[in-house]
N, C-alpha and C positions, 0 to 999 in steps of 0.2 A: 715806272718809279725806280729810282736808284738811291742807295744809301751809302754813306761813307762814315761808318761808326766803328771805333776801335775801343775795346775794353781790355785793359791789361792790369795784372798785379805782379809786381817785381820789386827787386831791391836796387836802390840807387848805387850805381857803379862809381860815382864821383860826387863830390860836393857840388851843389848848384853854382853856376856862374850867372851873375846878374849884371845887366847893363841898363843904364838910364839913358834913353835916347833924347836928342834935342827936341823932338816933337812932344815930349812929356810922357811918352809911353815907357813901360818897363818890360824888359825881356829877360827871361830866365831860361837857361838851358842846362840839362844834364841828361845822362843816359841811365837806363835801367836794364837789369838782367832778368829775363823771364825764363824760368825752367819749363821744360816740356813735361807733359803728363806721362810720357812713355817710360823712359828709363832714367834712373838717377845718374847714370854714368854719362848721359848726354850733356854736351856743353850747353849753357844757356843761350838763348837768342838775345841780342842786344838791340835796343831801340833808343834813338835820340829823341828827347822831348823838347818842345818849344812851348813855353808858358808865358802868358802876357798879363800885364797890369797887376791888379790886387792879388790874384792867384800866384803870380810870379813872386811877389813880395813874401807871401806865405811860404812858398816853396823855399825861397832863399833863407828864411828865418828858421824853418823847422825841419827841413830835409837835410840829412847828412849822409855821407857815404855809408851804405849798409842799411839805411832806413827802408822799411817795407812801405810801399805806396801803391795805391790803386788809382788808375787814371781812366778817364773817358774822354775821347777826342776824335779827331779825324786824321786820316793818312794824307800827307802832303808830300809832293815830290819837288825838292829844290833843284834848280838847274842853274849852271853858270859856265862860263868859258874859262878853262884852265889858263892861268897867266903864263905858264912856261911853255905849254904845247899848243895852246889855242883850241884844243879839243873841247867839245861840249861834255860836261860832267853832270851827273845827277846823284841825288842822295835822298832816300826816303826819311821822313821824320814824322813824328806824331805831334799835331797841334792840340794841346790839352785844353779842354773846356772845364772839366771837373777833376779835382785832385783830392784824394782821400788819404789822410795820414794814418797808416795802419800800425805804426810802431809806437809802443808806449815809451815814455821818457826813460824808464829803466832799461828796456830793450835797446833803445837808441844809444845809451851810454855804453852798454856792453858790446854793441856792434860797431862802434866807431873804430875805424882802422882795420876792421876785419875784411879779408879778401875772399871769404867763403860766401858763395852765392848758392 
């Protein structure tokens, strides 16, 4: 038996970008900064999120840069050929199944534009 489950809590590093595809699907992408438990001086780890359909719309409407979110999803490795070099490139991202909005409206207003994670 194998499992591919990721649970993270972090702050949005950017405002979500939403795309409406010709197929009728909705795609939302943004990244989150997740602090490590070890030392406060450590730099956060960054994860790119891929969110689809109704959850994508919710993210686009309610998540802003600095918002605290919890996510549950699976790790996905995107791969493509670089247009300039022709080399194969890969990038990990998290395909989100569940999104929890953990920032209150008051906190969201005070965090907008903040670069502190």
